[in-house]
C-alpha positions as CSV (number, residue, x, y, z in Angstrom):
1,M,-24.2,-149.1,-38.4
2,Q,-27.5,-147.5,-37.3
3,E,-26.7,-145.3,-33.9
4,K,-28.4,-146.1,-30.6
5,I,-30.5,-144.4,-28.3
6,L,-30.8,-144.7,-24.3
7,F,-34.5,-143.6,-22.6
8,V,-33.9,-143.6,-18.7
9,D,-37.0,-143.1,-16.9
10,D,-37.8,-144.2,-13.1
11,E,-41.6,-145.5,-14.6
12,Q,-41.7,-148.4,-16.2
13,N,-45.1,-147.7,-18.0
14,I,-43.5,-144.5,-19.6
15,L,-40.3,-147.2,-21.0
16,D,-42.8,-149.8,-22.6
17,A,-45.3,-146.8,-24.0
18,L,-41.6,-145.4,-25.8
19,R,-40.9,-149.1,-26.8
20,R,-44.2,-149.8,-28.5
21,Q,-44.3,-146.3,-30.6
22,L,-40.6,-146.2,-31.6
23,R,-39.2,-149.7,-32.1
24,K,-39.9,-149.9,-35.8
25,R,-37.8,-146.5,-36.4
26,F,-35.0,-146.3,-33.8
27,T,-32.6,-149.0,-32.3
28,F,-32.8,-148.1,-28.6
29,D,-32.1,-149.4,-24.9
30,T,-34.1,-148.7,-21.9
31,A,-33.2,-148.4,-18.5
32,L,-35.5,-147.9,-15.1
33,G,-33.9,-144.9,-13.2
34,A,-30.3,-143.3,-13.3
35,E,-27.8,-146.0,-12.0
36,E,-29.1,-148.6,-14.7
37,G,-28.7,-145.8,-17.3
38,L,-25.0,-145.5,-16.2
39,K,-24.6,-149.1,-16.0
40,L,-25.9,-149.4,-20.1
41,L,-23.6,-146.4,-20.8
42,K,-20.3,-148.2,-19.2
43,Q,-21.7,-151.0,-20.8
44,K,-23.4,-150.7,-24.4
45,G,-22.2,-147.4,-24.6
46,P,-21.4,-145.0,-26.5
47,Y,-25.1,-144.2,-27.6
48,A,-25.8,-141.1,-30.0
49,V,-28.6,-140.0,-28.2
50,V,-29.6,-139.9,-24.2
51,V,-32.8,-139.1,-23.0
52,S,-33.7,-138.7,-19.5
53,D,-36.8,-138.0,-17.0
54,L,-36.3,-135.1,-15.2
55,R,-37.6,-136.4,-11.5
56,M,-36.4,-139.7,-10.5
57,P,-35.4,-141.1,-7.0
58,K,-31.6,-141.2,-5.9
59,M,-30.2,-139.0,-9.1
60,D,-32.1,-136.5,-11.0
61,G,-32.1,-136.3,-14.7
62,I,-30.0,-133.0,-14.8
63,E,-27.2,-134.8,-12.3
64,F,-27.7,-137.9,-14.5
65,L,-26.9,-136.1,-18.0
66,R,-24.1,-134.3,-16.4
67,L,-22.4,-137.5,-15.5
68,T,-23.4,-138.6,-18.9
69,K,-21.5,-136.2,-20.4
70,E,-18.2,-137.0,-18.5
71,L,-18.9,-140.2,-19.9
72,S,-19.7,-139.8,-23.3
73,P,-18.7,-136.4,-24.3
74,D,-20.2,-136.8,-27.8
75,T,-23.6,-137.9,-26.8
76,V,-26.3,-135.7,-27.4
77,R,-28.6,-135.4,-24.5
78,M,-32.0,-134.7,-24.1
79,M,-34.8,-134.3,-21.2
80,L,-38.1,-135.6,-21.5
81,S,-40.4,-134.4,-18.7
82,G,-43.8,-133.7,-17.3
83,H,-42.3,-130.8,-15.0
84,A,-41.8,-128.0,-17.4
85,D,-40.8,-125.0,-15.1
86,L,-38.2,-122.7,-16.3
87,T,-36.0,-123.3,-13.9
88,N,-35.6,-126.7,-14.3
89,A,-35.0,-126.1,-18.0
90,I,-32.4,-123.5,-17.6
91,N,-30.9,-126.0,-14.9
92,A,-30.8,-128.7,-17.5
93,V,-29.2,-126.6,-20.0
94,N,-26.2,-125.1,-18.1
95,E,-25.2,-128.0,-16.1
96,G,-26.4,-131.3,-18.5
97,N,-25.7,-129.1,-21.3
98,I,-28.7,-131.0,-23.2
99,F,-30.0,-130.6,-27.0
100,R,-33.5,-130.3,-26.3
101,F,-35.9,-130.0,-23.3
102,L,-39.3,-131.9,-24.5
103,T,-42.4,-132.0,-22.2
104,K,-44.8,-135.0,-21.2
105,P,-46.9,-135.9,-22.7
106,C,-44.8,-135.1,-26.0
107,P,-46.5,-136.6,-29.4
108,V,-44.4,-139.3,-31.1
109,D,-43.8,-136.9,-34.5
110,R,-42.2,-134.3,-32.3
111,L,-40.5,-137.1,-30.4
112,C,-39.1,-138.6,-33.6
113,K,-37.9,-135.4,-35.1
114,A,-36.2,-134.3,-31.9
115,L,-34.4,-138.0,-32.1
116,Q,-33.5,-138.0,-35.6
117,D,-32.3,-134.3,-35.0
118,G,-30.2,-135.8,-32.0
119,I,-28.5,-138.5,-34.2
120,D,-27.8,-135.9,-37.1
121,Q,-26.4,-133.8,-34.5
122,Y,-24.2,-136.7,-33.4
123,R,-22.9,-137.6,-36.4
124,L,-21.7,-134.1,-37.2
125,I,-19.9,-134.0,-33.8
126,R,-18.3,-137.5,-34.9
127,A,-17.4,-136.2,-38.7
128,E,-15.6,-132.7,-37.1
129,K,-13.6,-135.0,-34.5
130,E,-12.7,-137.7,-37.2
131,L,-11.7,-134.5,-39.6
132,L,-9.7,-133.2,-37.0
133,D,-7.9,-136.4,-36.0
134,N,-7.1,-136.9,-39.7
135,T,-6.0,-132.9,-39.9
136,L,-4.0,-133.5,-36.9
137,K,-2.2,-136.7,-38.1
138,G,-1.6,-135.4,-41.4
139,S,-0.1,-132.1,-40.0
140,I,2.5,-134.4,-37.7
141,K,3.4,-136.6,-41.0
142,V,4.0,-133.5,-43.2
143,L,6.8,-132.3,-40.3
144,T,8.1,-135.2,-39.4
145,D,8.7,-136.2,-43.4
146,L,9.6,-132.2,-43.6
147,L,12.7,-132.8,-40.9
148,A,13.7,-136.5,-42.3
149,I,14.0,-135.0,-45.7
150,V,15.8,-131.4,-44.7
151,N,17.8,-133.0,-41.7
152,P,18.1,-136.7,-41.4
153,E,19.8,-136.7,-38.6
154,A,18.1,-134.2,-36.3
155,F,15.0,-136.6,-37.5
156,G,17.1,-139.6,-36.0
157,R,17.8,-138.0,-32.9
158,A,14.2,-136.9,-32.4
159,S,12.8,-140.5,-32.5
160,R,15.7,-141.9,-30.5
161,V,14.2,-139.2,-27.9
162,R,10.9,-140.2,-28.4
163,A,11.2,-144.1,-27.7
164,L,13.3,-142.6,-24.4
165,V,10.6,-140.3,-23.5
166,K,8.0,-143.0,-23.9
167,D,9.8,-145.5,-21.7
168,L,10.1,-142.8,-19.1
169,A,6.6,-142.0,-19.1
170,N,5.6,-145.6,-18.3
171,Y,7.9,-145.8,-15.7
172,M,6.1,-142.7,-14.1
173,A,2.9,-144.2,-15.0
174,L,1.6,-141.5,-16.8
175,P,-2.1,-142.0,-17.9
176,D,-1.6,-141.1,-21.8
177,T,2.0,-140.9,-23.5
178,W,0.5,-139.0,-26.8
179,Q,1.1,-135.6,-26.0
180,I,4.8,-136.3,-24.5
181,E,5.6,-138.6,-27.3
182,T,4.5,-136.2,-30.0
183,A,6.3,-133.1,-28.6
184,A,9.3,-135.6,-28.7
185,L,9.2,-136.2,-32.3
186,L,8.2,-132.3,-33.2
187,S,11.1,-131.3,-30.6
188,H,13.8,-130.7,-33.1
189,V,11.3,-129.1,-36.2
190,G,13.2,-125.5,-35.5
191,F,16.7,-127.0,-36.4
192,V,15.5,-126.4,-40.2
193,T,16.3,-122.9,-39.7
194,M,19.6,-123.2,-38.8
195,P,22.6,-123.6,-40.8
196,E,24.8,-127.0,-40.9
197,D,28.0,-125.7,-39.2
198,T,26.0,-125.1,-36.2
199,L,24.1,-128.3,-36.1
200,G,27.3,-130.5,-36.9
201,K,28.9,-128.8,-33.6
202,I,25.4,-129.3,-31.7
203,Y,25.7,-132.8,-32.9
204,R,29.1,-133.5,-31.9
205,N,28.5,-131.7,-28.6
206,E,30.9,-129.2,-29.1
207,Q,31.3,-125.6,-28.0
208,L,29.1,-123.3,-29.7
209,S,29.7,-119.5,-30.6
210,G,27.8,-116.3,-28.7
211,E,26.0,-116.2,-31.9
212,E,25.4,-120.0,-32.4
213,A,24.1,-120.4,-28.7
214,Q,21.4,-117.6,-29.3
215,L,20.1,-119.3,-32.3
216,F,20.1,-122.6,-30.6
217,Q,18.3,-120.8,-27.8
218,M,15.5,-120.0,-30.3
219,H,14.9,-123.5,-31.7
220,P,12.3,-124.1,-29.4
221,F,10.2,-121.4,-29.4
222,I,10.7,-121.5,-33.8
223,A,9.0,-124.9,-33.4
224,S,6.6,-124.1,-30.6
225,D,5.0,-121.1,-32.6
226,L,4.7,-123.2,-35.8
227,I,3.4,-126.2,-34.0
228,K,0.7,-124.2,-31.7
229,N,-1.5,-123.0,-35.1
230,I,-2.4,-126.5,-35.6
231,P,-5.9,-127.1,-33.9
232,R,-5.3,-129.9,-30.3
233,M,-1.6,-129.3,-30.4
234,E,-1.2,-126.6,-28.0
235,G,0.0,-128.9,-25.2
236,V,2.5,-130.1,-27.5
237,A,3.5,-126.6,-28.4
238,E,3.9,-125.7,-24.5
239,I,6.0,-128.6,-24.2
240,I,8.3,-127.9,-26.8
241,A,8.6,-124.1,-26.1
242,Y,10.0,-125.1,-22.3
243,Q,12.2,-128.2,-23.9
244,E,15.4,-126.3,-22.9
245,K,14.3,-124.7,-19.3
246,L,16.1,-126.6,-16.2
247,Y,14.4,-127.8,-13.0
248,D,16.7,-125.4,-11.0
249,G,15.1,-122.4,-12.9
250,S,17.9,-121.5,-15.6
251,G,17.6,-122.2,-19.3
252,V,15.0,-120.9,-21.7
253,P,12.3,-119.1,-21.3
254,T,13.8,-116.7,-18.9
255,D,10.5,-115.8,-17.6
256,H,9.2,-119.2,-15.8
257,P,10.6,-120.1,-12.1
258,G,11.3,-123.6,-12.7
259,G,10.6,-126.8,-10.6
260,E,7.2,-128.3,-10.5
261,D,5.7,-125.3,-12.6
262,I,7.4,-126.5,-15.8
263,P,5.2,-128.6,-17.6
264,L,5.8,-132.1,-16.8
265,G,6.0,-133.2,-20.5
266,A,9.1,-130.6,-21.0
267,R,10.8,-131.9,-17.5
268,I,10.6,-135.4,-19.3
269,L,12.0,-134.1,-22.8
270,K,14.7,-132.2,-21.3
271,V,16.0,-135.0,-19.4
272,A,16.0,-137.4,-22.3
273,L,17.6,-134.8,-24.9
274,D,20.8,-134.5,-22.4
275,Y,20.6,-137.9,-21.9
276,D,20.9,-138.7,-25.8
277,S,23.5,-136.1,-25.9
278,L,25.8,-137.3,-23.6
279,Q,25.1,-140.7,-25.8
280,I,26.2,-139.0,-29.0
281,S,29.5,-137.8,-27.1
282,G,30.4,-141.6,-26.4
283,K,29.4,-141.9,-23.4
284,N,27.6,-145.6,-22.3
285,A,24.3,-145.8,-20.4
286,K,26.0,-145.8,-16.7
287,E,28.5,-143.0,-17.5
288,A,25.7,-140.5,-19.1
289,Y,23.1,-141.2,-15.9
290,S,25.8,-140.7,-13.7
291,E,26.5,-137.5,-15.5
292,L,23.0,-136.2,-15.4
293,R,22.8,-137.3,-11.6
294,A,25.8,-135.1,-10.8
295,R,24.5,-132.1,-12.5
296,N,22.8,-130.9,-9.1
297,G,19.2,-129.7,-9.3
298,R,19.1,-129.0,-12.9
299,Y,16.8,-132.3,-13.8
300,D,13.0,-133.6,-11.8
301,P,14.5,-136.1,-9.1
302,K,11.7,-138.2,-10.3
303,V,12.2,-138.2,-14.1
304,L,15.9,-139.1,-13.3
305,K,14.6,-142.0,-11.1
306,A,12.1,-143.4,-14.2
307,L,15.4,-143.0,-16.4
308,E,17.5,-144.9,-13.8
309,M,14.7,-147.7,-13.9
310,A,14.2,-147.4,-17.9
311,L,18.2,-148.4,-18.0
312,G,18.1,-151.1,-15.7
313,L,20.6,-149.2,-13.5
314,E,18.4,-149.2,-10.0
315,V,20.6,-148.8,-7.0
316,K,19.1,-150.8,-4.0
317,Y,19.1,-149.0,-0.7
318,E,19.0,-150.4,3.0
319,L,17.4,-148.1,5.7
320,R,19.5,-147.2,8.6
321,A,18.7,-144.7,11.7
322,V,22.1,-142.8,12.2
323,R,23.0,-139.5,14.3
324,I,24.0,-136.3,12.5
325,G,27.7,-137.2,13.3
326,E,27.3,-140.5,11.2
327,L,25.7,-139.3,8.2
328,R,28.1,-139.3,5.0
329,G,27.9,-138.3,1.7
330,G,25.4,-140.1,-1.0
331,M,22.9,-141.1,2.1
332,I,19.4,-140.0,1.4
333,F,17.4,-138.9,3.9
334,A,14.2,-141.3,4.5
335,E,11.9,-138.9,6.4
336,D,11.8,-135.3,7.2
337,V,14.9,-133.8,9.5
338,T,13.6,-131.6,11.9
339,S,14.7,-130.0,15.5
340,L,12.8,-131.0,18.9
341,E,10.4,-128.2,18.2
342,G,9.1,-129.6,15.3
343,R,11.2,-127.0,12.5
344,L,11.8,-128.6,9.4
345,L,15.5,-128.5,8.6
346,V,15.9,-130.9,5.6
347,A,13.0,-132.3,3.4
348,K,12.7,-136.0,3.0
349,G,14.4,-137.2,-0.4
350,Q,17.2,-134.9,-0.4
351,E,21.0,-136.6,-0.3
352,V,23.5,-135.6,2.0
353,T,25.9,-133.1,0.7
354,P,29.0,-131.9,2.5
355,A,27.2,-128.3,2.7
356,L,24.4,-129.6,4.4
357,F,26.0,-132.1,6.7
358,E,27.9,-128.9,7.8
359,R,24.4,-126.9,8.2
360,L,23.0,-129.6,10.3
361,K,26.1,-129.8,12.6
362,N,26.3,-126.4,12.9
363,F,22.3,-125.9,13.8
364,S,22.7,-129.0,16.4
365,R,25.1,-127.0,18.1
366,V,22.5,-124.4,18.4
367,A,19.5,-126.7,18.8
368,P,18.7,-130.4,19.6
369,V,18.2,-131.9,16.1
370,K,15.8,-135.1,16.3
371,E,17.8,-137.9,16.1
372,P,18.4,-140.8,15.1
373,I,17.6,-140.0,11.3
374,K,16.5,-142.2,9.0
375,V,18.4,-142.5,5.8
376,L,18.8,-144.8,2.9
377,V,22.3,-146.1,2.3
378,K,23.4,-147.8,-1.1
379,I,23.8,-151.3,-1.2
380,E,27.2,-152.0,-2.9
């Protein structure tokens, strides 16, 4: 298929002249102004080359080419302008990342040479991207095939975890799940370095010796170090490195504070891994989920909520307004709890625990608390 070019100018006579001069040499569209150009980019793109005038009303060529880069990063961008001052040329190069800056009037042969160079550059960019994609897919396949041969049980577990991770990511409405699915599939690559006896204990959820526990703690870093050398896998490697890090800051690596600072993919992967371990130990879906919920603070609440929905265990709540003395364990605060002076005491979304109840009760003896308090109560 022949590559397409898009010319954008605010003067119709310029576009008509380009059409007469180039129609037998190239396949192209023309747009009268930047707005029409953006519309064509969205409707008929991708284009191999986009050539824009500099001075246009409403939106100049520099801004148009900057937006072109966002919409179609591989497209080669050029400027064809009657205003050839150095400042404009520098701005076009820096902001629009243009490939050529041509001045009007531009001889046809020179313009054709620039357009063909642009098409060749586009082909080179696409070829490099396809090579990277094929290299990436091939590398992932080699690693997963190796895992399947060397340790079928680890590969089976990674496949199950990948399926769950995909469900969790979808329930969390994440736009792209490729990175986290790939991380789940490769999360056990480090297991190939561990003794079979240790692996057996891990799969049976048995107590590990001190030395075995140290070996287990190293497996995410072994896999991460291996994978980060593959082009475009840096994000996947980071997720794998943090797969044993808990939301409360415990776990490995030890130099990370936890919470929202942990990569989201790693937080999702950790829930999926621990849920799968509980299922392997014999617990059903409801029991495994309940145990994860009981491990207060260890997992991202948003990921646990997604797991609840994915397993079809979503609990229904009703909204109530209660006083401090009416608070009961299991209730969830539906709003921030504050003093009458506006001081935040408990953030919205926290579950009522005995310690939290005592704290609120003790504070209310010293200073007034804003009541009633809105809470969510499980409908039995």
